[in-house]
C-alpha positions as CSV (number, residue, x, y, z in Angstrom):
1,X,94.8,39.0,98.2
2,X,91.2,37.2,98.7
3,X,88.7,37.4,96.0
4,X,87.3,40.2,96.9
5,X,89.7,42.7,97.4
6,X,91.5,41.4,93.4
7,X,88.0,43.0,92.4
8,X,87.9,46.4,93.7
9,X,92.1,46.7,93.2
10,X,91.0,45.7,89.3
11,X,87.9,47.5,89.2
12,X,90.3,50.6,90.9
13,X,93.4,49.8,89.0
14,X,91.4,50.0,86.0
15,X,90.1,53.6,86.6
16,X,86.3,52.1,86.4
17,X,83.5,53.7,89.0
18,X,80.8,51.3,90.6
19,X,78.6,52.8,88.6
20,X,80.4,52.4,85.4
21,X,81.2,48.7,85.4
22,X,76.9,48.5,86.9
23,X,76.9,50.1,82.9
24,X,79.2,47.3,81.9
25,X,77.9,44.6,83.4
26,X,74.2,45.1,83.6
27,X,75.4,43.8,87.5
28,X,73.4,46.1,90.0
29,X,75.9,48.9,91.3
30,X,74.8,47.0,95.1
31,X,75.8,43.9,94.4
32,X,78.9,44.5,92.6
33,X,79.6,46.6,96.0
34,X,78.9,43.3,98.0
35,X,80.6,41.7,95.6
36,X,84.0,43.4,96.5
37,X,83.3,44.0,99.9
38,X,82.9,40.5,100.5
39,X,78.9,40.8,101.8
40,X,78.3,38.2,99.0
41,X,80.8,35.1,99.1
42,X,79.8,33.0,96.4
43,X,79.9,35.0,93.5
44,X,78.0,32.7,90.5
45,X,80.8,32.1,88.4
46,X,78.9,33.4,85.3
47,X,80.2,37.1,86.7
48,X,83.0,36.0,88.1
49,X,84.1,34.8,83.6
50,X,82.1,38.3,82.9
51,X,83.9,40.3,85.3
52,X,87.4,38.7,84.1
53,X,87.1,39.3,80.4
54,X,86.0,42.5,81.2
55,X,89.4,43.0,83.3
56,X,91.7,41.4,80.7
57,X,92.8,38.8,83.5
58,X,92.0,35.0,83.8
59,X,89.9,33.5,85.9
60,X,92.0,31.9,87.7
61,X,94.2,35.1,89.0
62,X,90.2,36.0,90.9
63,X,89.6,31.8,91.5
64,X,92.9,30.4,93.2
65,X,94.7,32.0,96.3
66,X,97.7,33.5,96.9
67,X,99.1,30.0,96.8
68,X,97.5,28.8,93.6
69,X,95.1,26.2,96.3
70,X,91.4,26.2,94.7
71,X,89.1,28.3,96.7
72,X,85.9,25.6,96.2
73,X,84.4,23.8,93.7
74,X,82.4,26.3,92.1
75,X,85.9,27.8,90.7
76,X,86.6,24.0,88.8
77,X,83.7,24.9,87.1
78,X,84.9,28.1,85.4
79,X,88.4,25.9,84.6
80,X,86.9,23.8,82.8
81,X,84.8,25.3,80.9
82,X,86.9,27.0,79.0
83,X,89.3,24.9,77.7
C-alpha cells in the first residue's frame, strides 16, 4: 500500500471524516484530501508525524513501503528525530 492509501485507510478505519481530522490536526480538509489521493506527493515530515500520533501508528508504517524500503530522504529525518 502506498503512503496516500495508508493515510486514507487509517482515517476510515478509525472512523474520522475529513472534517473531523481537519479539526484535530489544524490542517485544511482539502490538504488532507490531497494527501489521501496522492495529489500532494511530498507530505511534510511534521505532518506525517502528526497523523501518526492521531492514528496511534508508528511513523515507519507510513514511511516504509511493503518491501520495507525507505521511500525518500525526508523519511530518514523523521526516523532519526524520533530516537
